[in-house]
A tleap script that builds the chain and sets N, CA, C and O, in Angstrom:
source leaprc.protein.ff14SB
mol = sequence {
  NMET VAL GLY TYR SER CYS SER TRP ASN ILE
  PHE TYR PHE ALA PHE PRO PHE SER PRO GLY
  LEU GLY LEU GLU TYR PHE ASN LEU PHE VAL
  GLU TYR ILE PHE ILE LEU ASP PHE PHE LEU
  ASN PHE ILE GLN GLY PHE ARG HIE PRO GLU
  THR TYR GLN ASN ILE THR ASP LEU LYS GLU
  ILE ALA LEU ARG TYR PHE PHE GLY TRP PHE
  PHE ILE ASP LEU ALA SER ILE PHE PRO PHE
  GLY LEU PHE PHE GLN ASP ASN LYS SER SER
  LYS ALA VAL LYS LEU ALA ARG LEU ALA ARG
  LEU PRO ARG LEU GLY LYS LEU ILE ASP VAL
  SER LYS ILE LYS LYS LEU LEU ARG SER PHE
  GLY CGLU
}
set mol.1.N position { 0.823 -1.194 0.000 }
set mol.1.CA position { 0.000 0.000 0.000 }
set mol.1.C position { 0.868 1.258 0.000 }
set mol.1.O position { 0.551 2.248 -0.660 }
set mol.2.N position { 1.969 1.199 0.753 }
set mol.2.CA position { 2.852 2.362 0.828 }
set mol.2.C position { 3.478 2.644 -0.530 }
set mol.2.O position { 3.500 3.788 -0.984 }
set mol.3.N position { 3.985 1.603 -1.174 }
set mol.3.CA position { 4.581 1.779 -2.499 }
set mol.3.C position { 3.580 2.298 -3.511 }
set mol.3.O position { 3.888 3.197 -4.294 }
set mol.4.N position { 2.374 1.728 -3.496 }
set mol.4.CA position { 1.334 2.192 -4.414 }
set mol.4.C position { 0.983 3.651 -4.146 }
set mol.4.O position { 0.886 4.449 -5.078 }
set mol.5.N position { 0.795 3.999 -2.884 }
set mol.5.CA position { 0.395 5.361 -2.534 }
set mol.5.C position { 1.444 6.372 -2.973 }
set mol.5.O position { 1.106 7.411 -3.541 }
set mol.6.N position { 2.701 6.078 -2.718 }
set mol.6.CA position { 3.768 7.010 -3.114 }
set mol.6.C position { 3.865 7.119 -4.629 }
set mol.6.O position { 4.004 8.218 -5.166 }
set mol.7.N position { 3.792 5.994 -5.316 }
set mol.7.CA position { 3.851 6.021 -6.780 }
set mol.7.C position { 2.670 6.786 -7.363 }
set mol.7.O position { 2.837 7.602 -8.268 }
set mol.8.N position { 1.475 6.519 -6.841 }
set mol.8.CA position { 0.283 7.186 -7.344 }
set mol.8.C position { 0.350 8.695 -7.114 }
set mol.8.O position { -0.002 9.468 -8.005 }
set mol.9.N position { 0.796 9.125 -5.937 }
set mol.9.CA position { 0.855 10.555 -5.647 }
set mol.9.C position { 1.886 11.264 -6.515 }
set mol.9.O position { 1.660 12.404 -6.921 }
set mol.10.N position { 3.000 10.625 -6.805 }
set mol.10.CA position { 3.979 11.222 -7.718 }
set mol.10.C position { 3.381 11.338 -9.115 }
set mol.10.O position { 3.512 12.375 -9.764 }
set mol.11.N position { 2.720 10.271 -9.580 }
set mol.11.CA position { 2.087 10.288 -10.900 }
set mol.11.C position { 0.998 11.364 -10.965 }
set mol.11.O position { 0.904 12.102 -11.946 }
set mol.12.N position { 0.185 11.447 -9.921 }
set mol.12.CA position { -0.905 12.419 -9.865 }
set mol.12.C position { -0.378 13.847 -9.885 }
set mol.12.O position { -0.981 14.731 -10.493 }
set mol.13.N position { 0.759 14.068 -9.212 }
set mol.13.CA position { 1.355 15.397 -9.163 }
set mol.13.C position { 2.009 15.764 -10.489 }
set mol.13.O position { 1.958 16.919 -10.911 }
set mol.14.N position { 2.622 14.786 -11.145 }
set mol.14.CA position { 3.426 15.064 -12.330 }
set mol.14.C position { 2.614 15.248 -13.612 }
set mol.14.O position { 3.032 15.990 -14.501 }
set mol.15.N position { 1.475 14.594 -13.719 }
set mol.15.CA position { 0.744 14.607 -14.984 }
set mol.15.C position { -0.675 15.131 -14.808 }
set mol.15.O position { -1.311 14.884 -13.784 }
set mol.16.N position { -1.170 15.858 -15.813 }
set mol.16.CA position { -2.583 16.277 -15.775 }
set mol.16.C position { -3.461 15.076 -16.107 }
set mol.16.O position { -3.605 14.688 -17.266 }
set mol.17.N position { -4.034 14.509 -15.080 }
set mol.17.CA position { -4.732 13.238 -15.221 }
set mol.17.C position { -5.975 13.258 -14.358 }
set mol.17.O position { -5.937 13.718 -13.216 }
set mol.18.N position { -7.060 12.770 -14.887 }
set mol.18.CA position { -8.296 12.653 -14.124 }
set mol.18.C position { -8.652 11.177 -14.003 }
set mol.18.O position { -9.065 10.565 -14.988 }
set mol.19.N position { -8.502 10.592 -12.814 }
set mol.19.CA position { -8.756 9.159 -12.665 }
set mol.19.C position { -10.240 8.838 -12.793 }
set mol.19.O position { -11.104 9.673 -12.527 }
set mol.20.N position { -10.506 7.617 -13.204 }
set mol.20.CA position { -11.880 7.154 -13.311 }
set mol.20.C position { -12.464 6.879 -11.935 }
set mol.20.O position { -11.767 6.947 -10.923 }
set mol.21.N position { -13.743 6.571 -11.915 }
set mol.21.CA position { -14.449 6.358 -10.661 }
set mol.21.C position { -13.895 5.146 -9.901 }
set mol.21.O position { -13.766 5.189 -8.678 }
set mol.22.N position { -13.569 4.071 -10.617 }
set mol.22.CA position { -13.023 2.886 -9.968 }
set mol.22.C position { -11.695 3.165 -9.291 }
set mol.22.O position { -11.450 2.699 -8.179 }
set mol.23.N position { -10.839 3.925 -9.957 }
set mol.23.CA position { -9.548 4.274 -9.383 }
set mol.23.C position { -9.711 5.218 -8.200 }
set mol.23.O position { -8.960 5.131 -7.229 }
set mol.24.N position { -10.686 6.118 -8.273 }
set mol.24.CA position { -10.967 7.010 -7.136 }
set mol.24.C position { -11.395 6.201 -5.908 }
set mol.24.O position { -10.952 6.479 -4.793 }
set mol.25.N position { -12.253 5.203 -6.114 }
set mol.25.CA position { -12.692 4.363 -4.998 }
set mol.25.C position { -11.535 3.551 -4.423 }
set mol.25.O position { -11.432 3.384 -3.207 }
set mol.26.N position { -10.664 3.046 -5.301 }
set mol.26.CA position { -9.519 2.291 -4.814 }
set mol.26.C position { -8.588 3.192 -4.012 }
set mol.26.O position { -8.098 2.786 -2.959 }
set mol.27.N position { -8.338 4.399 -4.488 }
set mol.27.CA position { -7.490 5.342 -3.752 }
set mol.27.C position { -8.113 5.712 -2.408 }
set mol.27.O position { -7.398 5.882 -1.421 }
set mol.28.N position { -9.422 5.835 -2.365 }
set mol.28.CA position { -10.119 6.113 -1.115 }
set mol.28.C position { -9.974 4.935 -0.148 }
set mol.28.O position { -9.785 5.135 1.051 }
set mol.29.N position { -10.062 3.714 -0.668 }
set mol.29.CA position { -9.852 2.512 0.136 }
set mol.29.C position { -8.443 2.509 0.734 }
set mol.29.O position { -8.269 2.198 1.913 }
set mol.30.N position { -7.443 2.853 -0.074 }
set mol.30.CA position { -6.065 2.907 0.401 }
set mol.30.C position { -5.930 3.948 1.513 }
set mol.30.O position { -5.250 3.705 2.510 }
set mol.31.N position { -6.569 5.094 1.348 }
set mol.31.CA position { -6.506 6.131 2.379 }
set mol.31.C position { -7.144 5.649 3.680 }
set mol.31.O position { -6.635 5.943 4.762 }
set mol.32.N position { -8.244 4.919 3.590 }
set mol.32.CA position { -8.882 4.380 4.795 }
set mol.32.C position { -7.983 3.353 5.488 }
set mol.32.O position { -7.977 3.265 6.716 }
set mol.33.N position { -7.240 2.593 4.723 }
set mol.33.CA position { -6.293 1.642 5.313 }
set mol.33.C position { -5.233 2.398 6.108 }
set mol.33.O position { -4.859 1.974 7.202 }
set mol.34.N position { -4.745 3.521 5.564 }
set mol.34.CA position { -3.733 4.304 6.282 }
set mol.34.C position { -4.320 4.977 7.524 }
set mol.34.O position { -3.622 5.123 8.527 }
set mol.35.N position { -5.560 5.380 7.475 }
set mol.35.CA position { -6.204 5.950 8.659 }
set mol.35.C position { -6.342 4.879 9.744 }
set mol.35.O position { -6.090 5.143 10.919 }
set mol.36.N position { -6.740 3.685 9.346 }
set mol.36.CA position { -6.825 2.570 10.290 }
set mol.36.C position { -5.448 2.270 10.883 }
set mol.36.O position { -5.327 2.043 12.087 }
set mol.37.N position { -4.421 2.269 10.050 }
set mol.37.CA position { -3.056 2.036 10.513 }
set mol.37.C position { -2.632 3.102 11.515 }
set mol.37.O position { -1.953 2.795 12.495 }
set mol.38.N position { -3.024 4.346 11.282 }
set mol.38.CA position { -2.692 5.451 12.180 }
set mol.38.C position { -3.215 5.167 13.580 }
set mol.38.O position { -2.489 5.346 14.558 }
set mol.39.N position { -4.453 4.731 13.690 }
set mol.39.CA position { -5.043 4.474 15.005 }
set mol.39.C position { -4.539 3.172 15.630 }
set mol.39.O position { -4.406 3.084 16.851 }
set mol.40.N position { -4.264 2.178 14.817 }
set mol.40.CA position { -3.759 0.909 15.359 }
set mol.40.C position { -2.345 1.039 15.904 }
set mol.40.O position { -1.936 0.251 16.757 }
set mol.41.N position { -1.596 2.019 15.424 }
set mol.41.CA position { -0.238 2.225 15.936 }
set mol.41.C position { -0.222 2.628 17.401 }
set mol.41.O position { 0.812 2.504 18.057 }
set mol.42.N position { -1.330 3.105 17.924 }
set mol.42.CA position { -1.405 3.471 19.336 }
set mol.42.C position { -1.583 2.265 20.253 }
set mol.42.O position { -1.445 2.395 21.469 }
set mol.43.N position { -1.883 1.105 19.698 }
set mol.43.CA position { -2.070 -0.080 20.535 }
set mol.43.C position { -1.145 -1.222 20.129 }
set mol.43.O position { -1.234 -2.313 20.693 }
set mol.44.N position { -0.269 -0.995 19.173 }
set mol.44.CA position { 0.644 -2.038 18.707 }
set mol.44.C position { 1.876 -2.078 19.597 }
set mol.44.O position { 2.635 -1.111 19.671 }
set mol.45.N position { 2.064 -3.198 20.266 }
set mol.45.CA position { 3.214 -3.348 21.146 }
set mol.45.C position { 4.517 -3.360 20.365 }
set mol.45.O position { 4.524 -3.464 19.138 }
set mol.46.N position { 5.610 -3.251 21.093 }
set mol.46.CA position { 6.922 -3.273 20.450 }
set mol.46.C position { 7.921 -3.928 21.380 }
set mol.46.O position { 7.664 -4.108 22.571 }
set mol.47.N position { 9.046 -4.277 20.827 }
set mol.47.CA position { 10.120 -4.902 21.602 }
set mol.47.C position { 11.133 -3.821 21.966 }
set mol.47.O position { 11.601 -3.078 21.103 }
set mol.48.N position { 11.466 -3.742 23.253 }
set mol.48.CA position { 12.430 -2.751 23.724 }
set mol.48.C position { 13.780 -3.023 23.051 }
set mol.48.O position { 14.248 -4.162 23.044 }
set mol.49.N position { 14.410 -1.981 22.484 }
set mol.49.CA position { 15.639 -2.214 21.706 }
set mol.49.C position { 16.828 -2.718 22.526 }
set mol.49.O position { 17.720 -3.352 21.962 }
set mol.50.N position { 16.872 -2.461 23.830 }
set mol.50.CA position { 18.013 -2.888 24.638 }
set mol.50.C position { 17.742 -4.178 25.408 }
set mol.50.O position { 18.595 -5.064 25.460 }
set mol.51.N position { 16.551 -4.283 26.007 }
set mol.51.CA position { 16.243 -5.456 26.830 }
set mol.51.C position { 15.481 -6.533 26.063 }
set mol.51.O position { 15.336 -7.651 26.556 }
set mol.52.N position { 15.000 -6.219 24.885 }
set mol.52.CA position { 14.207 -7.140 24.054 }
set mol.52.C position { 12.942 -7.626 24.750 }
set mol.52.O position { 12.399 -8.677 24.411 }
set mol.53.N position { 12.484 -6.857 25.717 }
set mol.53.CA position { 11.252 -7.179 26.425 }
set mol.53.C position { 10.071 -6.637 25.611 }
set mol.53.O position { 10.145 -5.534 25.068 }
set mol.54.N position { 8.985 -7.410 25.527 }
set mol.54.CA position { 7.789 -6.935 24.829 }
set mol.54.C position { 7.104 -5.863 25.665 }
set mol.54.O position { 6.787 -6.088 26.833 }
set mol.55.N position { 6.878 -4.708 25.072 }
set mol.55.CA position { 6.220 -3.595 25.749 }
set mol.55.C position { 4.773 -3.556 25.295 }
set mol.55.O position { 4.482 -3.430 24.105 }
set mol.56.N position { 3.849 -3.669 26.281 }
set mol.56.CA position { 2.420 -3.640 25.964 }
set mol.56.C position { 1.687 -2.536 26.698 }
set mol.56.O position { 0.468 -2.417 26.571 }
set mol.57.N position { 2.394 -1.734 27.455 }
set mol.57.CA position { 1.790 -0.620 28.173 }
set mol.57.C position { 1.367 0.450 27.161 }
set mol.57.O position { 2.199 0.969 26.417 }
set mol.58.N position { 0.076 0.774 27.138 }
set mol.58.CA position { -0.452 1.698 26.134 }
set mol.58.C position { 0.172 3.088 26.217 }
set mol.58.O position { 0.335 3.759 25.198 }
set mol.59.N position { 0.520 3.518 27.422 }
set mol.59.CA position { 1.136 4.837 27.560 }
set mol.59.C position { 2.525 4.852 26.914 }
set mol.59.O position { 2.871 5.797 26.205 }
set mol.60.N position { 3.313 3.812 27.157 }
set mol.60.CA position { 4.643 3.732 26.548 }
set mol.60.C position { 4.563 3.607 25.030 }
set mol.60.O position { 5.364 4.196 24.304 }
set mol.61.N position { 3.586 2.833 24.562 }
set mol.61.CA position { 3.402 2.661 23.122 }
set mol.61.C position { 3.039 3.996 22.477 }
set mol.61.O position { 3.591 4.365 21.441 }
set mol.62.N position { 2.110 4.711 23.098 }
set mol.62.CA position { 1.677 6.002 22.550 }
set mol.62.C position { 2.818 7.013 22.560 }
set mol.62.O position { 2.983 7.762 21.596 }
set mol.63.N position { 3.607 7.050 23.628 }
set mol.63.CA position { 4.740 7.981 23.689 }
set mol.63.C position { 5.783 7.660 22.622 }
set mol.63.O position { 6.329 8.558 21.981 }
set mol.64.N position { 6.050 6.376 22.444 }
set mol.64.CA position { 7.030 5.982 21.422 }
set mol.64.C position { 6.531 6.374 20.037 }
set mol.64.O position { 7.302 6.881 19.223 }
set mol.65.N position { 5.259 6.146 19.764 }
set mol.65.CA position { 4.691 6.493 18.468 }
set mol.65.C position { 4.661 8.009 18.276 }
set mol.65.O position { 4.949 8.509 17.189 }
set mol.66.N position { 4.313 8.730 19.334 }
set mol.66.CA position { 4.238 10.187 19.247 }
set mol.66.C position { 5.592 10.798 18.897 }
set mol.66.O position { 5.661 11.747 18.116 }
set mol.67.N position { 6.660 10.265 19.468 }
set mol.67.CA position { 7.999 10.791 19.193 }
set mol.67.C position { 8.671 10.091 18.012 }
set mol.67.O position { 9.846 10.334 17.738 }
set mol.68.N position { 7.945 9.236 17.320 }
set mol.68.CA position { 8.492 8.538 16.163 }
set mol.68.C position { 7.789 8.960 14.873 }
set mol.68.O position { 8.062 10.024 14.318 }
set mol.69.N position { 6.882 8.105 14.412 }
set mol.69.CA position { 6.226 8.290 13.114 }
set mol.69.C position { 4.931 9.098 13.181 }
set mol.69.O position { 4.299 9.316 12.147 }
set mol.70.N position { 4.529 9.539 14.342 }
set mol.70.CA position { 3.213 10.168 14.505 }
set mol.70.C position { 2.989 11.334 13.539 }
set mol.70.O position { 1.991 11.345 12.819 }
set mol.71.N position { 3.885 12.299 13.509 }
set mol.71.CA position { 3.663 13.493 12.691 }
set mol.71.C position { 3.753 13.194 11.196 }
set mol.71.O position { 3.054 13.817 10.396 }
set mol.72.N position { 4.602 12.255 10.819 }
set mol.72.CA position { 4.672 11.850 9.412 }
set mol.72.C position { 3.374 11.172 9.009 }
set mol.72.O position { 2.833 11.458 7.941 }
set mol.73.N position { 2.864 10.274 9.852 }
set mol.73.CA position { 1.602 9.604 9.558 }
set mol.73.C position { 0.436 10.587 9.552 }
set mol.73.O position { -0.458 10.482 8.712 }
set mol.74.N position { 0.437 11.536 10.477 }
set mol.74.CA position { -0.631 12.528 10.525 }
set mol.74.C position { -0.644 13.389 9.267 }
set mol.74.O position { -1.707 13.664 8.711 }
set mol.75.N position { 0.523 13.809 8.822 }
set mol.75.CA position { 0.600 14.616 7.589 }
set mol.75.C position { 0.162 13.811 6.378 }
set mol.75.O position { -0.401 14.366 5.435 }
set mol.76.N position { 0.414 12.507 6.395 }
set mol.76.CA position { 0.061 11.717 5.225 }
set mol.76.C position { -1.413 11.317 5.180 }
set mol.76.O position { -1.900 10.930 4.118 }
set mol.77.N position { -2.131 11.398 6.286 }
set mol.77.CA position { -3.571 11.092 6.240 }
set mol.77.C position { -4.432 12.348 6.321 }
set mol.77.O position { -5.658 12.266 6.243 }
set mol.78.N position { -3.796 13.509 6.479 }
set mol.78.CA position { -4.548 14.753 6.623 }
set mol.78.C position { -5.353 15.033 5.351 }
set mol.78.O position { -4.796 14.965 4.256 }
set mol.79.N position { -6.648 15.345 5.465 }
set mol.79.CA position { -7.495 15.561 4.270 }
set mol.79.C position { -7.332 16.970 3.689 }
set mol.79.O position { -8.173 17.841 3.913 }
set mol.80.N position { -6.252 17.184 2.946 }
set mol.80.CA position { -5.991 18.496 2.374 }
set mol.80.C position { -7.088 18.924 1.402 }
set mol.80.O position { -7.358 20.117 1.261 }
set mol.81.N position { -7.713 17.976 0.741 }
set mol.81.CA position { -8.761 18.287 -0.230 }
set mol.81.C position { -9.955 19.014 0.373 }
set mol.81.O position { -10.648 19.751 -0.328 }
set mol.82.N position { -10.203 18.816 1.663 }
set mol.82.CA position { -11.316 19.506 2.321 }
set mol.82.C position { -11.068 21.002 2.461 }
set mol.82.O position { -12.010 21.793 2.511 }
set mol.83.N position { -9.807 21.383 2.522 }
set mol.83.CA position { -9.471 22.785 2.705 }
set mol.83.C position { -9.264 23.523 1.386 }
set mol.83.O position { -9.280 24.753 1.350 }
set mol.84.N position { -9.072 22.778 0.309 }
set mol.84.CA position { -8.892 23.364 -1.017 }
set mol.84.C position { -9.978 22.848 -1.949 }
set mol.84.O position { -9.672 22.192 -2.945 }
set mol.85.N position { -11.230 23.131 -1.648 }
set mol.85.CA position { -12.338 22.565 -2.399 }
set mol.85.C position { -12.683 23.331 -3.672 }
set mol.85.O position { -13.648 22.973 -4.347 }
set mol.86.N position { -11.934 24.365 -4.022 }
set mol.86.CA position { -12.246 25.141 -5.225 }
set mol.86.C position { -12.276 24.251 -6.457 }
set mol.86.O position { -13.245 24.245 -7.217 }
set mol.87.N position { -11.204 23.504 -6.637 }
set mol.87.CA position { -11.077 22.663 -7.811 }
set mol.87.C position { -10.308 21.415 -7.408 }
set mol.87.O position { -9.225 21.511 -6.830 }
set mol.88.N position { -10.853 20.257 -7.705 }
set mol.88.CA position { -10.248 18.996 -7.282 }
set mol.88.C position { -8.839 18.817 -7.841 }
set mol.88.O position { -8.002 18.167 -7.215 }
set mol.89.N position { -8.573 19.385 -9.010 }
set mol.89.CA position { -7.248 19.219 -9.608 }
set mol.89.C position { -6.393 20.468 -9.445 }
set mol.89.O position { -5.446 20.675 -10.204 }
set mol.90.N position { -6.716 21.295 -8.467 }
set mol.90.CA position { -5.936 22.517 -8.279 }
set mol.90.C position { -4.510 22.176 -7.892 }
set mol.90.O position { -4.241 21.113 -7.333 }
set mol.91.N position { -3.613 23.077 -8.192 }
set mol.91.CA position { -2.199 22.850 -7.897 }
set mol.91.C position { -1.945 22.773 -6.398 }
set mol.91.O position { -1.035 22.068 -5.963 }
set mol.92.N position { -2.738 23.489 -5.602 }
set mol.92.CA position { -2.547 23.453 -4.149 }
set mol.92.C position { -2.834 22.059 -3.595 }
set mol.92.O position { -2.107 21.574 -2.728 }
set mol.93.N position { -3.889 21.415 -4.089 }
set mol.93.CA position { -4.217 20.060 -3.629 }
set mol.93.C position { -3.130 19.095 -4.075 }
set mol.93.O position { -2.713 18.227 -3.309 }
set mol.94.N position { -2.673 19.244 -5.305 }
set mol.94.CA position { -1.617 18.359 -5.798 }
set mol.94.C position { -0.343 18.528 -4.982 }
set mol.94.O position { 0.323 17.548 -4.647 }
set mol.95.N position { -0.010 19.761 -4.667 }
set mol.95.CA position { 1.189 20.014 -3.882 }
set mol.95.C position { 1.036 19.463 -2.462 }
set mol.95.O position { 1.983 18.913 -1.902 }
set mol.96.N position { -0.144 19.612 -1.890 }
set mol.96.CA position { -0.392 19.106 -0.539 }
set mol.96.C position { -0.312 17.585 -0.491 }
set mol.96.O position { 0.090 17.020 0.526 }
set mol.97.N position { -0.690 16.918 -1.578 }
set mol.97.CA position { -0.624 15.455 -1.609 }
set mol.97.C position { 0.804 14.937 -1.540 }
set mol.97.O position { 1.029 13.781 -1.183 }
set mol.98.N position { 1.772 15.785 -1.878 }
set mol.98.CA position { 3.162 15.355 -1.782 }
set mol.98.C position { 3.590 15.151 -0.334 }
set mol.98.O position { 4.622 14.532 -0.075 }
set mol.99.N position { 2.812 15.661 0.605 }
set mol.99.CA position { 3.118 15.434 2.021 }
set mol.99.C position { 2.984 13.962 2.378 }
set mol.99.O position { 3.421 13.548 3.452 }
set mol.100.N position { 2.398 13.177 1.513 }
set mol.100.CA position { 2.230 11.743 1.764 }
set mol.100.C position { 3.473 10.936 1.421 }
set mol.100.O position { 3.552 9.758 1.767 }
set mol.101.N position { 4.436 11.538 0.755 }
set mol.101.CA position { 5.618 10.797 0.334 }
set mol.101.C position { 6.489 10.279 1.479 }
set mol.101.O position { 7.160 9.262 1.301 }
set mol.102.N position { 6.510 10.927 2.639 }
set mol.102.CA position { 7.321 10.330 3.716 }
set mol.102.C position { 6.876 8.931 4.116 }
set mol.102.O position { 7.599 8.250 4.843 }
set mol.103.N position { 5.713 8.483 3.668 }
set mol.103.CA position { 5.298 7.101 3.917 }
set mol.103.C position { 6.329 6.125 3.357 }
set mol.103.O position { 6.478 5.008 3.853 }
set mol.104.N position { 7.028 6.557 2.332 }
set mol.104.CA position { 8.010 5.704 1.688 }
set mol.104.C position { 9.081 5.248 2.671 }
set mol.104.O position { 9.665 4.178 2.503 }
set mol.105.N position { 9.339 6.050 3.687 }
set mol.105.CA position { 10.329 5.689 4.700 }
set mol.105.C position { 9.978 4.425 5.450 }
set mol.105.O position { 10.863 3.770 6.000 }
set mol.106.N position { 8.712 4.068 5.485 }
set mol.106.CA position { 8.311 2.850 6.192 }
set mol.106.C position { 8.722 1.593 5.430 }
set mol.106.O position { 8.775 0.507 6.007 }
set mol.107.N position { 9.010 1.733 4.153 }
set mol.107.CA position { 9.431 0.574 3.380 }
set mol.107.C position { 10.879 0.203 3.655 }
set mol.107.O position { 11.302 -0.918 3.371 }
set mol.108.N position { 11.634 1.135 4.204 }
set mol.108.CA position { 13.049 0.922 4.429 }
set mol.108.C position { 13.267 0.485 5.876 }
set mol.108.O position { 12.915 1.210 6.806 }
set mol.109.N position { 13.836 -0.675 6.062 }
set mol.109.CA position { 14.159 -1.166 7.395 }
set mol.109.C position { 15.611 -0.783 7.695 }
set mol.109.O position { 16.545 -1.374 7.153 }
set mol.110.N position { 15.781 0.201 8.555 }
set mol.110.CA position { 17.098 0.761 8.836 }
set mol.110.C position { 18.031 -0.282 9.445 }
set mol.110.O position { 19.222 -0.301 9.136 }
set mol.111.N position { 17.504 -1.144 10.299 }
set mol.111.CA position { 18.360 -2.143 10.944 }
set mol.111.C position { 18.943 -3.114 9.920 }
set mol.111.O position { 20.095 -3.527 10.055 }
set mol.112.N position { 18.174 -3.484 8.905 }
set mol.112.CA position { 18.684 -4.387 7.878 }
set mol.112.C position { 19.754 -3.703 7.037 }
set mol.112.O position { 20.727 -4.339 6.632 }
set mol.113.N position { 19.580 -2.419 6.774 }
set mol.113.CA position { 20.582 -1.686 6.010 }
set mol.113.C position { 21.883 -1.593 6.802 }
set mol.113.O position { 22.965 -1.736 6.231 }
set mol.114.N position { 21.789 -1.353 8.116 }
set mol.114.CA position { 22.992 -1.301 8.960 }
set mol.114.C position { 23.726 -2.635 8.941 }
set mol.114.O position { 24.951 -2.669 8.825 }
set mol.115.N position { 22.980 -3.740 9.056 }
set mol.115.CA position { 23.611 -5.060 9.030 }
set mol.115.C position { 24.293 -5.306 7.694 }
set mol.115.O position { 25.389 -5.864 7.646 }
set mol.116.N position { 23.650 -4.891 6.613 }
set mol.116.CA position { 24.224 -5.070 5.282 }
set mol.116.C position { 25.513 -4.277 5.140 }
set mol.116.O position { 26.492 -4.785 4.594 }
set mol.117.N position { 25.528 -3.035 5.625 }
set mol.117.CA position { 26.727 -2.211 5.541 }
set mol.117.C position { 27.847 -2.772 6.406 }
set mol.117.O position { 29.013 -2.712 6.016 }
set mol.118.N position { 27.513 -3.316 7.573 }
set mol.118.CA position { 28.520 -3.940 8.429 }
set mol.118.C position { 29.129 -5.167 7.764 }
set mol.118.O position { 30.327 -5.420 7.894 }
set mol.119.N position { 28.298 -5.931 7.047 }
set mol.119.CA position { 28.811 -7.135 6.399 }
set mol.119.C position { 29.805 -6.788 5.281 }
set mol.119.O position { 30.716 -7.566 4.997 }
set mol.120.N position { 29.629 -5.624 4.650 }
set mol.120.CA position { 30.588 -5.194 3.627 }
set mol.120.C position { 31.905 -4.752 4.257 }
set mol.120.O position { 32.960 -4.878 3.634 }
set mol.121.N position { 31.856 -4.238 5.478 }
set mol.121.CA position { 33.059 -3.766 6.156 }
set mol.121.C position { 33.922 -4.882 6.697 }
set mol.121.O position { 35.105 -4.665 6.960 }
set mol.122.N position { 33.369 -6.073 6.873 }
set mol.122.CA position { 34.133 -7.185 7.460 }
set mol.122.C position { 34.923 -7.927 6.434 }
set mol.122.O position { 35.617 -8.888 6.765 }
savepdb mol mol.pdb
quit
C-alpha cells in the first residue's frame, strides 16, 4: 500500500490526469487503510531495543509512536482536499498530496541496512 500510494501521488502530481471512478474508490480505500493504521499504531506493542522485552503498556506505546512516526503519519492522512475545495485538480491540492511521500520511509528497514553495511566492512 505504501509503495502504491507514493507512486500514485507522484504520478498524480506530475501529470494532468483525471482518474476514473473505480480508481478514485480504490485510492479512497487505500486512504482508509492508512487511517486505520494510524489508530492501530497506538495499541501495537513493540520490543524494547536494549532489553528485548515486549512492551504492551499503552502509555509507553503512545509515547514511542508520538515521538516517532506520529507526525509523518498525521501529515500523510490529513485531508488536504477539504481545505482546497475550489477545484479537485488545483495545484494546491496536488502540492499538498506530496506530504504523503514520507510514507516511503516505512518501506526501508534501517536495521537491515545497517547489518548489510557492516557485512561489507568485514
